[in-house]
N, C-alpha and C positions, 0 to 999 in steps of 0.2 A: 944738911947745910946748903943754903942758897948761894952759887956764886953767880960772877958777873954774865957770864953766857946766860943763864936760865933768867936772869932780869931781863937783859938786852931781848932774847927771844919772846919774853912775856910783853913787854913794850911795844915790839913790833907788831905782835899779834894784836894788841889792843888797837895801834895805829891803823892796821891793815883792816881789821873789821869796822872802825870808825871811818875810814876811806869809803869803804864800800857800802857803808849805810847812807853816806851822803851822796854816793853816786846814784843810788837807787831812788833817792828823794828828789836828785836832780833830772831825772828820767821821767817823772810822772808827768805825763803828756798833758794832762787837766791843767797843770798850773800854770799861773800867768807869768808871761815875763817882767821884768823890771824895766821902767823906764832908764833907770839910772845905775851905774855898776855900783855893786856892793862894796868894790874892794876901793875905787879911786873916785867913785861921784862923777864921772863923765856920762854924758848921755848915752845910751847904747842905740844905735840907728835902728828905726823902724824894720828894715829890711832883716837883720840880724834877729830882733825880737820875734818875728814872724817864723823865720826859719828854724828857729832854736825854741822849742816849747820851753817855758819855764826858765829863760835864760835870765841869769843874774849878773853876769861879769861882760865887760866890754870885750873886744877882740884880743885887746892887747894882754889883759889881765886873765883871760882865759888861757892865752898862749904861754904867759909865765906860769901858771897853776900846772898845765900839762908837763911842762920843763920840770918842775919841781916833783911832780909824780913820777915821772920818767926817772929821774935819778933815785928817788925813794924804793919804786917797783922796775926795774929794769927788766924789759921783756924777756920771758923764758925762763924768771925766777920767782915762781909763786904765781 
């Protein structure tokens, strides 16, 4: 019999795996940075595009994404 804890654990594991896979793709240094943020459509400044290889988000959207990630995966837990 599957209970809610088992389902929750499985969902969390899938989310963690997908998050890690996405992070690995973003770290691909050969990737070209976007000129516009894929979240909000704002222009990504050239300095940021050059500093962060494969940059896909403006600084504001990147900060929001980091806050969400920190809430989902607090340091020291997994």
